[in-house]
MARTOR-323087 format. One line per field, with one value per residue (C-alpha): residue in three letters; x, y, z. Coordinates in steps of 0.1 Angstrom, whole numbers. Example, Ala and Ser with C-alpha at 12.3 -4.5 7.8 and 13.67 -1.06 7.14 Angstrom:
% residues 2
type = (ALA|SER) .
xx = (123|137) .
yy = (-45|-11) .
zz = (78|71) .
This chain:
% residues 391
type = (UNK|UNK|UNK|UNK|UNK|UNK|UNK|UNK|UNK|UNK|UNK|UNK|UNK|UNK|UNK|UNK|UNK|UNK|UNK|UNK|UNK|UNK|UNK|UNK|UNK|UNK|UNK|UNK|UNK|UNK|UNK|UNK|UNK|UNK|UNK|UNK|UNK|UNK|UNK|UNK|UNK|UNK|UNK|UNK|UNK|UNK|UNK|UNK|UNK|UNK|UNK|UNK|UNK|UNK|UNK|UNK|UNK|UNK|UNK|UNK|UNK|UNK|UNK|UNK|UNK|UNK|UNK|UNK|UNK|UNK|UNK|UNK|UNK|UNK|UNK|UNK|UNK|UNK|UNK|UNK|UNK|UNK|UNK|UNK|UNK|UNK|UNK|UNK|UNK|UNK|UNK|UNK|UNK|UNK|UNK|UNK|UNK|UNK|UNK|UNK|UNK|UNK|UNK|UNK|UNK|UNK|UNK|UNK|UNK|UNK|UNK|UNK|UNK|UNK|UNK|UNK|UNK|UNK|UNK|UNK|UNK|UNK|UNK|UNK|UNK|UNK|UNK|UNK|UNK|UNK|UNK|UNK|UNK|UNK|UNK|UNK|UNK|UNK|UNK|UNK|UNK|UNK|UNK|UNK|UNK|UNK|UNK|UNK|UNK|UNK|UNK|UNK|UNK|UNK|UNK|UNK|UNK|UNK|UNK|UNK|UNK|UNK|UNK|UNK|UNK|UNK|UNK|UNK|UNK|UNK|UNK|UNK|UNK|UNK|UNK|UNK|UNK|UNK|UNK|UNK|UNK|UNK|UNK|UNK|UNK|UNK|UNK|UNK|UNK|UNK|UNK|UNK|UNK|UNK|UNK|UNK|UNK|UNK|UNK|UNK|UNK|UNK|UNK|UNK|UNK|UNK|UNK|UNK|UNK|UNK|UNK|UNK|UNK|UNK|UNK|UNK|UNK|UNK|UNK|UNK|UNK|UNK|UNK|UNK|UNK|UNK|UNK|UNK|UNK|UNK|UNK|UNK|UNK|UNK|UNK|UNK|UNK|UNK|UNK|UNK|UNK|UNK|UNK|UNK|UNK|UNK|UNK|UNK|UNK|UNK|UNK|UNK|UNK|UNK|UNK|UNK|UNK|UNK|UNK|UNK|UNK|UNK|UNK|UNK|UNK|UNK|UNK|UNK|UNK|UNK|UNK|UNK|UNK|UNK|UNK|UNK|UNK|UNK|UNK|UNK|UNK|UNK|UNK|UNK|UNK|UNK|UNK|UNK|UNK|UNK|UNK|UNK|UNK|UNK|UNK|UNK|UNK|UNK|UNK|UNK|UNK|UNK|UNK|UNK|UNK|UNK|UNK|UNK|UNK|UNK|UNK|UNK|UNK|UNK|UNK|UNK|UNK|UNK|UNK|UNK|UNK|UNK|UNK|UNK|UNK|UNK|UNK|UNK|UNK|UNK|UNK|UNK|UNK|UNK|UNK|UNK|UNK|UNK|UNK|UNK|UNK|UNK|UNK|UNK|UNK|UNK|UNK|UNK|UNK|UNK|UNK|UNK|UNK|UNK|UNK|UNK|UNK|UNK|UNK|UNK|UNK|UNK|UNK|UNK|UNK|UNK|UNK|UNK|UNK|UNK|UNK|UNK|UNK|UNK|UNK|UNK|UNK|UNK|UNK|UNK|UNK|UNK|UNK|UNK|UNK|UNK|UNK|UNK|UNK|UNK|UNK) .
xx = (-522|-530|-541|-557|-538|-552|-530|-548|-548|-582|-581|-605|-619|-655|-685|-671|-640|-660|-681|-649|-636|-670|-670|-634|-643|-673|-649|-622|-623|-587|-581|-573|-540|-542|-510|-518|-501|-490|-495|-488|-505|-500|-519|-492|-512|-515|-539|-571|-565|-533|-522|-529|-565|-571|-555|-577|-608|-598|-594|-627|-644|-630|-592|-573|-538|-526|-490|-477|-463|-431|-436|-409|-432|-466|-458|-446|-461|-488|-461|-438|-468|-480|-446|-439|-473|-467|-432|-448|-475|-449|-426|-454|-448|-484|-503|-526|-545|-539|-574|-583|-613|-618|-642|-652|-659|-636|-604|-594|-591|-570|-547|-545|-535|-509|-494|-491|-463|-442|-447|-417|-440|-463|-434|-419|-453|-456|-422|-430|-463|-445|-419|-447|-458|-484|-483|-479|-515|-527|-498|-508|-544|-534|-509|-535|-560|-535|-521|-549|-585|-607|-622|-588|-581|-614|-608|-574|-588|-605|-583|-590|-582|-549|-539|-553|-530|-500|-509|-512|-477|-462|-476|-460|-429|-447|-470|-497|-530|-552|-587|-608|-639|-661|-663|-698|-714|-697|-668|-633|-631|-668|-686|-719|-733|-753|-772|-745|-716|-693|-658|-629|-621|-657|-657|-624|-640|-670|-646|-626|-657|-675|-702|-718|-700|-714|-738|-708|-683|-686|-700|-667|-647|-624|-641|-621|-620|-584|-581|-549|-549|-519|-527|-514|-480|-478|-451|-431|-432|-422|-394|-381|-382|-365|-337|-330|-307|-312|-291|-311|-343|-330|-325|-361|-382|-402|-381|-372|-348|-356|-384|-361|-357|-394|-398|-370|-383|-419|-410|-388|-415|-447|-455|-484|-484|-513|-496|-464|-482|-503|-472|-453|-482|-484|-500|-470|-467|-499|-509|-507|-471|-461|-477|-458|-425|-432|-439|-407|-388|-405|-397|-361|-370|-346|-343|-318|-344|-368|-342|-343|-367|-390|-368|-392|-428|-442|-473|-499|-529|-543|-570|-570|-568|-541|-521|-521|-509|-481|-470|-469|-449|-424|-416|-417|-417|-389|-384|-379|-412|-414|-439|-419|-403|-374|-363|-371|-352|-320|-321|-324|-294|-281|-300|-333|-328|-326|-360|-374|-360|-383|-413|-403|-399|-432|-450|-433|-441|-477|-484|-478|-507|-532|-545|-531|-494|-477|-442|-417|-414|-451|-440|-420|-448|-480|-486|-499|-536|-546|-583|-594|-624|-625|-616) .
yy = (-278|-273|-300|-305|-328|-349|-365|-397|-433|-446|-475|-484|-459|-452|-430|-402|-401|-400|-372|-353|-356|-345|-314|-306|-308|-285|-259|-263|-279|-291|-328|-346|-363|-386|-389|-422|-443|-477|-510|-497|-467|-437|-453|-480|-507|-527|-514|-535|-539|-536|-503|-514|-522|-490|-469|-485|-478|-442|-437|-454|-429|-395|-394|-390|-401|-419|-414|-436|-419|-438|-461|-442|-412|-429|-447|-416|-389|-365|-338|-360|-375|-340|-327|-356|-353|-316|-323|-347|-322|-295|-319|-324|-288|-283|-284|-254|-266|-290|-302|-316|-320|-303|-310|-273|-248|-223|-220|-187|-205|-232|-205|-190|-223|-227|-194|-204|-228|-197|-183|-189|-188|-214|-237|-233|-242|-271|-285|-280|-299|-328|-330|-333|-364|-353|-368|-344|-339|-335|-310|-290|-288|-278|-252|-236|-235|-221|-194|-186|-198|-228|-225|-231|-259|-276|-272|-289|-319|-332|-355|-340|-305|-317|-329|-297|-275|-297|-292|-255|-254|-276|-253|-221|-225|-234|-216|-243|-229|-248|-258|-270|-292|-295|-331|-345|-377|-395|-384|-398|-433|-433|-466|-449|-449|-421|-430|-445|-430|-448|-441|-461|-477|-489|-503|-521|-538|-548|-564|-583|-595|-605|-580|-563|-530|-526|-497|-476|-482|-477|-505|-509|-516|-547|-578|-578|-616|-616|-586|-579|-580|-570|-598|-622|-605|-610|-637|-618|-586|-603|-621|-588|-571|-600|-598|-561|-547|-515|-494|-505|-497|-463|-455|-460|-429|-413|-432|-405|-409|-439|-453|-479|-494|-496|-513|-537|-548|-552|-576|-596|-600|-605|-629|-613|-582|-567|-572|-556|-526|-520|-524|-498|-473|-446|-412|-397|-424|-430|-463|-449|-437|-471|-489|-467|-474|-512|-509|-489|-517|-543|-523|-513|-476|-455|-419|-413|-423|-396|-369|-374|-357|-375|-386|-400|-401|-437|-440|-466|-459|-433|-426|-406|-373|-387|-396|-360|-350|-376|-360|-327|-341|-358|-324|-302|-324|-319|-356|-389|-403|-441|-459|-490|-502|-522|-494|-466|-482|-485|-447|-437|-426|-447|-426|-428|-466|-471|-454|-474|-506|-501|-498|-531|-547|-533|-551|-584|-583|-571|-603|-622|-603|-620|-656|-659|-652|-641|-644|-616|-589|-579|-544|-556|-577|-558|-533|-498|-498|-477|-470|-460|-440|-419|-382) .
zz = (-465|-428|-404|-370|-346|-318|-292|-282|-271|-285|-260|-275|-300|-289|-298|-277|-298|-330|-315|-308|-343|-357|-335|-345|-382|-375|-361|-386|-421|-418|-421|-388|-378|-347|-327|-310|-283|-295|-277|-242|-227|-204|-175|-174|-191|-223|-249|-252|-290|-309|-324|-360|-353|-333|-360|-386|-366|-361|-398|-405|-381|-391|-386|-419|-407|-376|-364|-335|-304|-295|-264|-245|-243|-245|-212|-194|-172|-185|-189|-211|-229|-238|-247|-271|-287|-294|-307|-333|-342|-347|-367|-392|-401|-413|-380|-374|-344|-315|-306|-271|-249|-216|-188|-183|-211|-194|-215|-198|-165|-181|-195|-160|-145|-172|-164|-127|-137|-146|-111|-87|-56|-72|-80|-45|-30|-54|-43|-6|-10|-28|-1|24|7|-18|-53|-82|-94|-58|-51|-81|-70|-34|-47|-69|-40|-16|-38|-63|-56|-48|-83|-100|-76|-85|-122|-122|-103|-135|-156|-190|-176|-163|-198|-213|-191|-201|-238|-233|-217|-244|-271|-258|-280|-312|-337|-332|-317|-292|-303|-273|-274|-243|-233|-237|-223|-193|-172|-176|-160|-152|-148|-159|-194|-210|-242|-265|-245|-221|-208|-223|-190|-186|-222|-215|-185|-206|-232|-207|-189|-221|-217|-247|-255|-291|-282|-272|-300|-338|-359|-378|-346|-343|-329|-296|-297|-286|-262|-243|-206|-184|-160|-186|-184|-146|-146|-173|-153|-121|-138|-152|-118|-101|-127|-119|-93|-73|-96|-126|-107|-98|-134|-144|-153|-124|-97|-72|-43|-22|-43|-59|-25|-20|-54|-47|-13|-28|-55|-32|-6|-27|-55|-73|-94|-76|-42|-55|-69|-38|-15|-35|-36|-10|-7|-26|-53|-72|-87|-122|-116|-102|-131|-156|-138|-140|-177|-182|-165|-188|-220|-209|-208|-188|-177|-205|-231|-218|-222|-260|-283|-307|-337|-363|-375|-377|-399|-389|-411|-435|-461|-494|-476|-454|-485|-494|-459|-462|-494|-477|-447|-471|-486|-455|-424|-398|-390|-409|-421|-416|-439|-443|-411|-426|-449|-425|-396|-416|-423|-386|-367|-337|-311|-330|-335|-297|-293|-322|-307|-277|-300|-316|-282|-271|-300|-293|-256|-262|-280|-248|-232|-255|-258|-294|-291|-323|-336|-331|-357|-361|-369|-399|-414|-406|-434|-430|-433|-464|-465|-500|-509|-477|-478) .
């Protein structure tokens, strides 16, 4: 059996995601495996709904199996996020296509951009631009413009295209083929709505403000009566930062030379999370990067954690076809398959357990970001969602 893999967050799952899965199945009859962020996301935020609910919605709307991306990688840069997602897709040992959306229907240009990262002159220009104070995505765009063309520089400015290039780079050492879908509807992070399409960020704002988001999400979505909001973690985050010393800050992912001092001074001089974030942010350090660093501090993620490879496959939800895929993975997969947390955890080696411990901590802390706090150990008592009758 061969499958199509999607690296995703589904925060929340919306009509655009369902449209993407439908288009993927039109191009390839393979079943779909979603490799999904857990309770914390790549933008350095909590997910609006917990990972179990989002996984269930995904399976109810076209995905056949949902595998969790460990929090260590889900809360990291686009490069690490993409690399880990591809590692998981490869470890399934049955993935034919990695499927992703692009803003422009110009795959050849994306491949051209991907090859630029193998060019010494490009990397030298990229490093120069970053030393001059440009943040990474901006430096990539300027380097492409300076050494290649305005057209390539414009293409890489669009968020989905940035991830697409990272996916293409990560796929180079695998036998997995890319399958691209042109993004339809609204742009990434747009506040506009077109027919029944809206961006995930706009839907999150609707949910948190109490506005009606039903036209833009599937009918079988969770009720969002207890959405998570990072603002509810403000005191927890500030406590965690105040308990850290400079050396501990220095060891957080994405903290380059001198940034730890800026973080340290910010949380000692400001008493709200927004003030701390805005005081750390500069032209060189984007808000998304700073938020990821803060979440890494909260979850005890260090630079050493990111040096490790993905060590297990954690299942969140599946349907009848997904059960067939799991049977295939059990026989031929390259990593331990966890369907029961208590049993699966015991079988992991010490290094893998450290990564999994962060997933467990992420679930326990996530509960604090909601109005209905739960006991610790949600991962041990929340069963995998098995959806019968869907193939």
